[in-house]
N, C-alpha and C positions, 0 to 999 in steps of 0.2 A: 612758855617762853621766858627767858631771863633777860629780855631786852630792857635796858635801862632799869634793871632790878625790879621790874614788874613781875607779878606772879602769873598773870594771864592777860592776853590781849584779846579784847572783845570788839566786835564790829556789829553794827545794827543796820538793817535795811528794811524797807517795806516792799512786799511783792504782791502781785495780784492773786486772786483766788485760783486762776488757771495755773499759775506758776507753783503755787502751794500744792495743788492737785498733782502736778508732775513730780514734785519732790516726794510726795506721799507715795506715788506709784513706784518711783525708783527704790525707795526704802522697802516697800512691801514686796516688790519683785526680787529684791536681794535675799529675802528670807533671813535677814540678820536678827530678827526678833527671836528666832529659835536657837541662837548661838549663845555661848557662855565664854567669858574670858578667863576662866579658872586655869586652863592649861596654856594660856598664852604667856609669852615672856613678860616678866615684871619690869616696870620702869627702872632705868639705871641712870648712871651719870651722863650718858649720851642724850637722854631725854625721854619723853613719853608722848603718846598719842592718846587722846581721849575723845569719845563720842558719846553723847547723851541723846536718846531718842524718846520722845513722848508721842505716842501714836494712839489716839483714842484713850482707852483706859489703861493701856500698857505703858510702862515707863522702864527703860533699861539704860544702863550706863556701862561703857566698856573702857578699859584702860590697858595699855600695853606699852612696851618699849618702842622707840622709833623703828620703823620698818624701812630699811634702806632699799631693798629690792625683793623680788620673788624668791631669791635664794634664802633670805632670812625667813620668809614664810614657810618654805618647804622644809627647813631644818627645825621647825618648831614642833612641839608635842601634839598640836592640833592644827595641821596644815590646812584642812578643809575649812574650818571655822575662821582661821586667821586670813585665809584667802578671800573669803566672803567679806570680811571687814576691810581688807586691803582694797578690793575692787570697788566696794561701796564708797569708801573715802575718796578714791580716785574719781569716780563718777560724780560725786557731789562737788569736789573741787573743780572739776572741768565745767560743770554747770554754773557754779558761782563765778568763776573767772570769765566765762562766756558772757554772763549777764553784766558783769562789771565792764567788760570790753565793749559790749553793745551800748551801754549807758553813755560811755564817753565818746563813742564814734558817731552817735546819731546827732545830726545837725538839723535844728528846726527850720 
């Protein structure tokens, strides 16, 4: 992000062990750890997407250009791998935004 000339916007939160297990399950079920970003579009002036995963002893990092829609995915050199990345990011975003929404809607 180039918001206010920052290089990256980071957010932190604390989650329960069961939530962490669910995130782990989503990542493992996606089979993203078998993918490689070598054939994916390189970041450009429009922007980039990055995902870094540390799962046990495995550590992998992905970088690609901004994905606007599935049309961009299907036109890439590695549509299957990029589709896996695209759907995993969508699933993780949905999960995080749901948690944030629940956090602010719960009234003690």
